[in-house]
N, C-alpha and C positions, 0 to 999 in steps of 0.2 A: 493491475498496479500502474497508477498514470505515471508517467516520466516525461522529461523534456531535454531535448538533445542541444548542448550547445558547442561552440569551439573557441577558442581564443587564440587566434592566428593560425588555424588550422589543427591545432592541437584540439580534439575534440572527446566530450565527455557527455555520458548519459548521467544527467541528475535525475535524484529520486525524494521525497520527502519520506524520510523513514522514521518520524518521531512516534507513530503510533504501528510502526512494522518490525517484526522480527522474524529474519531470516539467517537461512545459511549464507552471507553476503559473498563471501569468497567463491561460494558456487555458483551465485548470480551472476557476479562480476566475469565468470569466466563465460557462461550462457550468453549473457545480454552484450559483451563485447566483442562477440564474434563478429567477423565482417562476412562471414557466409549463412550463418547460420541465427544471428542474431540481430540486436540492432545497428552495430558497430559502432566501436570508440576505443579511445585511447586509455581510457578508464571509467568506472562506475564513482559518481559523488553523491555522499548522501548526506543529506541535513538530521539531525540527531538531535536529541536533547542535549542543551547545552551543561557545561560543567562549569565553568569559569566565567563565562559568558553566555549571553543570552542566544547566541547561534553556535553552533560547534558542527564541525566538516569532518566527515572520514572519506580517504579516497582510495579505492582499489585498483590494482593494474589488471590487464586482461588477463594474467596467470593467476591471477587470485590471490596474489599477493597484497599486503597495505602498504600504501605508502606514507612516510612521515610528515612530507611538504610536497606541494604543489603549484607552482605559482599562476599556471595558467587556469589550473582548477579553480584556485582562490578566487581567481576575478570571477570566473562563469558563477560559482557560487554565491559572489556578492550581486552579482545580475540580477540572479534568482530570487535571491530575498528580498531586493528592492521590488521587482518588478511583480512579485506575489505578494507585497505587503507582509512581509514578514518584520519588517523593520521599517520604521518613517525615517529614519536619518539618513545622513548623506556619509557620514563618517563612523564607524562602525568596528567593534573588534571580534574577531573568528576564533573560536576555538580549534586548534587541531591537535595532532600527535605530535608535530614539532615544536608547539607552543602556542602564543595566543599571535595571533597578525593583525593589525589594523589593515581595514579596505577604505578608501573613498571613491565612491562612484560619481562620474560625471553624468549627467541626464541630457538629453537633447530636447529639442523644441517638439517632438514626437513624446515627450514625457518618458521614455523608455531610456533606460541605462545602452550608452554604448562605449564609454571605455573605463577602466579601474584602474586604479593605483593602487597597489598592496604591499605594507611593511613584510618582507621575507627574512627579518631577524638580522640578526650581526654572523659574518661569515664564521666558522672556527678551523682549525688549521692543524690542531695536536693530532698524531695517529691515532691517538685511543679516541678521537672525537669523529672520526671521518666515518667510520673505523678503517685502518688499515695495518696489516703485520709488518712490521719492520723490526731490523734489530735493535737498533738505536731509539732512543725517544724526541727527536729535536722537535722545536717549536712549532715549524711548518715545513713541509714538503713542496717544495717548486721546481724539483730537478730528479724525480725517481725516474728510472732508466727501468722499464718493463719490456723485458723479453717476453715475444708473442709468435711463436714459431722461428722463422728466420729475421722477424724485424725485433729491431728496439727502439722502443717507442718513448720519448719523454714527457713523461706526466707531471703536472702540477695537481695538487690534491686540495681539496676543499668541501667543506660541508656547508649545506644549507638547511641546516635543519635533517638531510637525507644526501649520500655520500657522493662525490662526482669527482671528476677524474678528467683534466683539461690537457689536450697536446694542441701546439701550435704548429702549423704548417707554414711553408713558403708557396706552395702551388695553389691551385684553386681546390676549394675543398669539396666540387663536384665531382673531382675526380677520384678522391679519397676511397678505398675499399672498405668503407664503411661497413658493409652485408658481412665482410669475413671478418675484420679487427674487431668490431664492436661487441659480436657475442662474447670473444675470447677474451676480451679486456673485461666486460661485465662479470664473467664467470672464472677468473683467475683465484687461484687460492688466496693471493694475497689480501682479496678483499673477503671478509667472511659474512659481510651481507651482502654482497655484490657490490655493483658500482654503477652509474649513470656516467656515461664516457661520452665527451664531447671533443670535437675536431672542429679548429677556429681558425680562422686567415685573417690577420690584420691588415683591414685596407687603409686607414689613418687612425690618428689619434682617436677620433670620434667614430669611427664605424667598424665594424667586425663581422664578417661572413661566416656563418656556422652551419656545421650537422649535428644531430644528436642521437646518439642510440642509448634508448631510455629502458632502466633495468624493468625487466618484466613486460617491457610492452614492444621492444624492439626499435627500430628508426621511426620516429615521428616529423610531423611536419613543423615542431616548435615544442619548446622546452622552456618553461618560466625559471625553471630553478637553476637548471641546467645555463640560461642566460644569464644569470647571477652570476653563477660561479667563473664562466667566462669572462665574464666584466671585472670581477675580482682580481683572477689570478692574473689578467691583462695588466691591471693597475699596478700591482704587486712586483709584475717582473718588468715595469717600465715602459710599456706598448702603448697603454692608454692614457686619457683623462679620466677625470669624476664623472663626468656623464657620457652614455655611451651607447650608439644604438647600434643592437645587434640584428644581424639580418640570417633569418631562417628561413626555409622552404616554404613556410606559411605565412609569412609576415615580419613586419619587423616590430620589434619590443625595445623598450626605452628602460635603460638601467641605471640609477644613479647610487655611489656609493663614494663617501667621504674617508674611507679609510679607519685605521683602529676598531674602536669598537661600535662604530656607527652603522645602524641597519642599514643592510640592502632596500633601495626602492625600486619596485616594478610596476611599468605602465604599459599598457596596450588594450586593446579591443577586446571585448566580450558578445558574441551574438550567437541570439536563439535561431536554431536551425528548425525544428519542428518539435511539437507534442503528439504522443502518441501513449496506446495503452498495451501492457505485457499482458499475457494469457497468465491465471493462476496456476 
C-alpha cells in the first residue's frame, strides 16, 4: 500500500488513496500512526469515493476513532489532491463527515501547493451541538466552570464540526500542565463524545499563543479546527478581532471569522514529508 506523509504546521498525517481499497481502517490507523512501530502521525487520512462532491475525505485518530473535522488534515488532503492530479481546479469542495468544505490552494513557482485555505463551516454553540451535558439549554456556553481534580477550569465551548473546549490563561501556555489536565478534560463525563481541549494566551487583538490536546491523539504541534475554535471563542469574549494569527508549537495558522453565521476560514502551510509503502 502506497502512502504519503504530510504535515500542516507540524500536525502530521499519513495519506492513502483508498478509493479501491477495503480495510479495517480503525485497526490500520492504530498501526500506521504508532510512532514506534508504525510510520508515526497524528492521524490517517483517506481519499475515498465522493458522495456529494468528487473528492471525499475520512480521517482517523491514532486510537482508531474517526474524526468529523480536521483543518490541518483538510489542507494536506487538498495538497495531495492537486499534486497527484485528482483535480485540476484551484478551488474545490471536499466531502467530510462534518459536511462539505471548500479548499483553495496556492501554488508556488515549482508548481506544487505550498499553502491552502479551507472553509471550516460556521461554528455552533448550542450544548446539544457540541455535545455537552448541562442542566440548562442555553444558546451558547462561554463560561462553563469545569472541576478537574483540585482545579476549576473556565471553558468556552465551540463545535467546528467536532467538539472543542477552550480555556484562556494569563500566564505563558508553555507552563500549563497540559499533559495532566488535557486527558482529564477530554474524557470528562460531561462530554459524551469526548472533547478537544485548547489552552490559549492572548498576546494582542491579532495574535494568540496556544497549545492543544486533541481528542484521540494527545498533545499535537498544531490543530486546525482547534485554532478556529480558539479564534471564535476569543472574538465572542471580546478578546480579538476578526482576523487572528494563532501561534502553535508547530507554526502559525491564520483564522478569519466575521461572526454570526459566517464560515470560519483557515489558512496555513501544507508540506509533503516523504512517500513510502506499507507492507500487506
